[in-house]
C-alpha positions as CSV (number, residue, x, y, z in Angstrom):
1,M,-10.6,10.6,23.6
2,S,-8.3,7.7,24.8
3,G,-5.0,8.3,24.4
4,Q,-4.4,6.0,21.7
5,D,-7.2,8.5,19.6
6,E,-5.2,11.6,21.2
7,L,-2.2,9.8,19.5
8,G,-3.5,8.6,15.9
9,R,-5.4,12.5,15.9
10,R,-1.5,14.1,16.0
11,M,-0.5,12.2,14.2
12,A,-3.0,12.6,11.2
13,E,-2.8,16.2,11.7
14,L,1.8,15.6,11.5
15,G,1.2,14.1,7.6
16,E,-1.9,16.8,6.5
17,G,-1.0,19.2,3.6
18,F,3.3,17.5,3.4
19,D,4.6,17.6,0.5
20,P,8.2,15.6,-0.1
21,E,9.3,17.4,-3.0
22,L,9.2,20.6,-1.4
23,Q,9.6,19.5,2.8
24,G,12.4,17.7,4.1
25,I,10.9,15.2,6.3
26,E,12.5,17.3,9.2
27,S,10.9,20.0,8.8
28,R,7.4,18.1,9.4
29,W,8.3,18.4,12.9
30,G,9.2,22.3,13.6
31,A,12.7,23.8,13.2
32,D,13.1,23.4,17.5
33,T,12.7,19.5,16.4
34,E,15.2,19.8,14.0
35,Q,17.7,22.0,15.5
36,L,17.7,19.6,18.7
37,Y,18.7,16.5,16.4
38,R,21.1,18.3,14.5
39,E,22.4,19.6,18.0
40,K,22.8,16.1,19.4
41,G,24.1,14.1,16.2
42,F,21.4,12.6,15.3
43,G,21.3,11.9,11.4
44,T,24.5,11.2,10.4
45,R,24.9,10.2,6.4
46,I,26.4,6.7,6.1
47,G,26.5,6.7,2.4
48,W,26.5,4.5,0.6
49,G,29.8,1.1,0.6
50,E,31.0,-1.2,-2.2
51,R,27.7,-3.7,-3.3
52,P,24.9,-3.2,-3.0
53,A,21.6,-5.0,-2.8
54,L,17.7,-3.8,-3.5
55,I,15.4,-5.5,-0.8
56,V,11.5,-5.2,-1.7
57,I,9.4,-5.8,1.2
58,D,5.4,-6.9,1.2
59,M,4.6,-5.4,-1.6
60,A,2.0,-8.9,-2.2
61,R,-1.2,-8.4,-3.4
62,A,-3.0,-8.0,-0.7
63,F,-1.1,-4.8,0.4
64,C,-1.7,-3.2,-3.0
65,D,-5.4,-3.9,-2.8
66,P,-7.6,-1.2,-0.4
67,S,-10.3,-3.9,-0.6
68,Y,-8.0,-5.7,2.0
69,K,-7.7,-4.9,5.7
70,V,-4.0,-4.8,5.5
71,G,-3.7,-3.2,1.5
72,C,-4.0,0.5,0.4
73,D,-3.6,1.9,-3.4
74,Q,-0.1,1.1,-4.2
75,T,0.2,2.7,-7.0
76,A,2.8,6.0,-6.7
77,T,4.5,3.1,-4.2
78,L,4.7,0.7,-6.9
79,E,5.6,3.3,-9.8
80,A,8.7,3.8,-8.0
81,I,10.0,0.5,-6.8
82,S,9.9,-0.3,-11.0
83,Q,12.4,2.3,-11.5
84,L,14.5,0.8,-8.8
85,L,13.9,-3.0,-10.3
86,A,15.3,-1.9,-14.1
87,A,18.0,0.2,-12.3
88,A,19.3,-3.0,-10.1
89,R,19.0,-5.3,-12.6
90,A,21.1,-2.7,-15.1
91,A,23.6,-2.7,-12.9
92,E,23.0,-6.9,-12.4
93,L,22.7,-6.0,-7.9
94,P,20.7,-8.6,-6.4
95,V,17.5,-8.9,-5.3
96,Y,15.1,-9.6,-2.7
97,Y,11.5,-9.4,-2.1
98,T,9.8,-10.5,1.3
99,T,6.0,-12.0,1.6
100,I,4.0,-12.6,4.7
101,A,1.4,-16.1,5.3
102,Y,0.7,-17.7,8.0
103,L,-1.4,-21.4,8.4
104,P,-5.3,-20.5,8.5
105,D,-5.2,-20.9,12.4
106,G,-1.6,-18.1,13.2
107,Q,-0.2,-20.3,15.0
108,D,3.1,-19.8,13.3
109,G,2.2,-16.1,13.5
110,G,2.8,-15.7,17.5
111,M,1.4,-12.7,19.0
112,F,1.7,-10.7,16.2
113,V,-1.2,-11.9,15.0
114,Q,-2.5,-11.4,17.9
115,K,-1.7,-8.0,17.7
116,I,-2.7,-7.5,14.4
117,P,-5.6,-9.8,13.2
118,P,-6.0,-8.7,9.9
119,L,-2.6,-10.0,8.9
120,L,-4.6,-13.6,9.1
121,E,-5.9,-13.0,5.5
122,L,-2.9,-13.4,3.7
123,Q,-3.0,-17.4,4.4
124,L,0.0,-20.1,2.4
125,D,-2.2,-21.4,0.4
126,D,-3.9,-18.4,-1.4
127,P,-1.3,-17.1,-3.4
128,G,-4.0,-14.4,-4.0
129,S,-2.8,-12.8,-1.5
130,T,0.7,-13.6,-1.1
131,E,2.4,-13.5,-4.1
132,I,4.6,-9.7,-5.3
133,D,2.1,-7.9,-7.2
134,P,2.4,-8.7,-10.6
135,R,3.4,-5.6,-11.5
136,I,6.9,-5.8,-10.2
137,A,7.2,-9.6,-10.5
138,P,10.2,-11.0,-9.3
139,A,12.8,-11.8,-12.5
140,E,14.1,-15.5,-12.8
141,G,16.5,-15.8,-10.1
142,E,15.3,-13.3,-7.8
143,V,14.4,-15.0,-4.2
144,I,11.3,-14.4,-2.2
145,V,11.7,-14.5,1.7
146,E,8.7,-16.0,3.0
147,K,8.6,-13.8,6.5
148,K,5.7,-14.3,10.2
149,Y,7.4,-11.3,11.3
150,A,8.0,-7.4,10.8
151,S,11.7,-7.4,10.0
152,A,13.1,-8.9,6.5
153,F,15.5,-11.0,8.9
154,F,13.7,-12.2,11.7
155,G,13.5,-16.5,11.6
156,T,14.4,-16.2,8.0
157,S,17.9,-16.6,6.1
158,L,18.5,-13.7,4.8
159,V,21.5,-12.2,6.2
160,S,23.4,-15.4,5.5
161,M,22.1,-14.7,1.6
162,L,22.7,-10.8,2.4
163,V,27.4,-12.2,2.9
164,S,27.5,-15.2,1.0
165,R,27.1,-12.4,-2.0
166,G,29.2,-9.7,-0.6
167,V,26.2,-6.6,-0.1
168,D,26.8,-4.2,2.2
169,T,24.2,-2.1,2.2
170,L,20.7,-2.3,1.7
171,V,18.4,-0.5,-0.7
172,L,14.5,-0.6,1.0
173,T,11.6,-0.5,-0.5
174,G,7.8,-1.4,0.5
175,C,5.5,-1.1,3.2
176,S,4.0,-0.7,5.8
177,T,7.1,2.6,6.7
178,S,6.1,1.7,10.7
179,G,5.9,-1.8,10.1
180,C,8.0,-3.9,8.2
181,V,10.7,-1.0,6.3
182,R,11.7,0.2,10.4
183,A,11.5,-3.4,11.4
184,S,14.0,-3.9,8.5
185,A,16.2,-0.7,8.9
186,I,16.8,-1.3,12.8
187,D,17.9,-5.6,12.0
188,A,19.7,-4.1,8.7
189,V,22.2,-1.6,10.4
190,S,22.1,-3.7,13.6
191,Y,23.6,-6.6,11.3
192,G,25.8,-3.7,10.2
193,F,24.9,-3.2,6.6
194,R,24.5,0.6,5.9
195,V,20.8,1.2,5.1
196,I,19.8,3.4,2.1
197,V,15.2,4.4,2.1
198,P,14.3,5.8,-1.3
199,E,11.6,8.4,0.1
200,E,8.9,7.1,-2.5
201,A,9.3,4.0,-2.8
202,V,8.4,3.1,0.9
203,S,4.2,3.5,1.9
204,D,2.2,3.4,5.3
205,R,-1.6,3.7,5.1
206,A,-2.3,7.0,6.8
207,P,0.6,9.6,6.3
208,G,1.5,10.8,9.9
209,P,3.1,6.8,10.6
210,H,4.4,7.2,7.2
211,Y,6.1,10.6,7.3
212,A,7.5,10.2,11.8
213,N,8.7,6.8,10.6
214,L,11.0,7.9,8.1
215,F,11.9,10.8,9.7
216,D,13.4,8.5,12.4
217,I,14.8,6.2,10.0
218,D,17.1,8.4,9.1
219,A,17.7,10.2,12.0
220,K,19.3,6.7,13.6
221,Y,19.0,3.9,11.1
222,G,20.0,4.3,7.7
223,D,20.0,7.6,4.8
224,V,16.8,8.8,3.7
225,E,16.9,10.3,0.4
226,P,15.1,11.3,-2.8
227,L,14.4,8.5,-5.2
228,A,16.0,10.0,-7.8
229,D,19.3,10.3,-5.7
230,V,19.3,6.8,-5.2
231,L,18.6,5.8,-8.9
232,E,21.4,7.9,-9.5
233,H,23.2,6.2,-7.9
234,L,22.7,3.1,-9.3
235,G,22.9,4.5,-12.5
236,A,26.9,4.9,-12.0
237,V,27.2,2.0,-10.1
238,A,25.2,0.2,-13.9
239,V,28.3,2.1,-15.6
240,A,31.0,0.9,-13.6
241,E,30.4,-2.2,-13.1
242,S,29.7,-2.2,-17.0
243,G,33.0,-1.2,-17.7
244,R,34.4,-3.5,-15.3
245,A,32.8,-5.9,-18.0
246,A,34.7,-4.1,-21.2
247,S,37.7,-5.1,-19.2
248,R,37.6,-8.9,-18.5
249,V,35.8,-9.5,-22.2
250,R,39.3,-7.7,-23.1
C-alpha cells in the first residue's frame, strides 16, 4: 500500500460513525490532540464583526450531481445554505456566489487542472455544469464570481467588492471543505476578514477530509459554528436592521 493509499484509509476511518450533532469536531482526533491544541493556544474564538456577508462557494450543478466526477449528493448542504440565504436576505446582507469554469483545453486552469483533470468537466460554454444549482439560485443583484482556482479570492475581484461594501465578516458555505472552502478561509483571514463556517453548510466527497479540514479551519483560520447558532446571529442582525430602517422612516 502506498503512502497516499494509507493516508486515504486513515482519513476514511476518521469520518466513520461521526455524528456532528453529538460530538465536537475536535473529538474526532481524540482527547490528546484536543488538549494539545488547547494548551498551545489554537482555536481561539474570533466571533462576528459588524458587517457580515454570505459567500456560497462552487455550488454549481456539476458539484451537486453525482453523475459528474467532481460531484456528489449535496441535498443536506443545499438545504442548510437555503436557510442561510433566507436569513442573509432578510437582514439585507451582501451575498456572493462563486463558480468555476474553463476553456475546452484547460489552458486557463494551469497546473490546477493538470492536478485534477475532472475539473475540465466544468466548461465555460456549458451552463448545465457551471450554473448555480437552482435550489439555491441567486436573487436579483447577487453577484456570481467566476474563478479558476481553489480560493474565491485568487484572480477575482471579490476582495474589492467586499471592501467597498464595508464587509468585515464572511460566512463561508459550499464545497469542498478540503479544497475551495479551506483555500477561501485562508485567504479571507489573510485579507483581514473574520471567518465563520456553519458546519452543516459545507461539504466534501468523503467524511475524513471533511472533518480534518473543519478541525484545521477551526483551529487556525476561523470559527466553525453550528448552523443553528449562525442562523440565530443572522436573525438578530435582521431585527437590528429592521429597527434602523424604522428609525430612518420616522
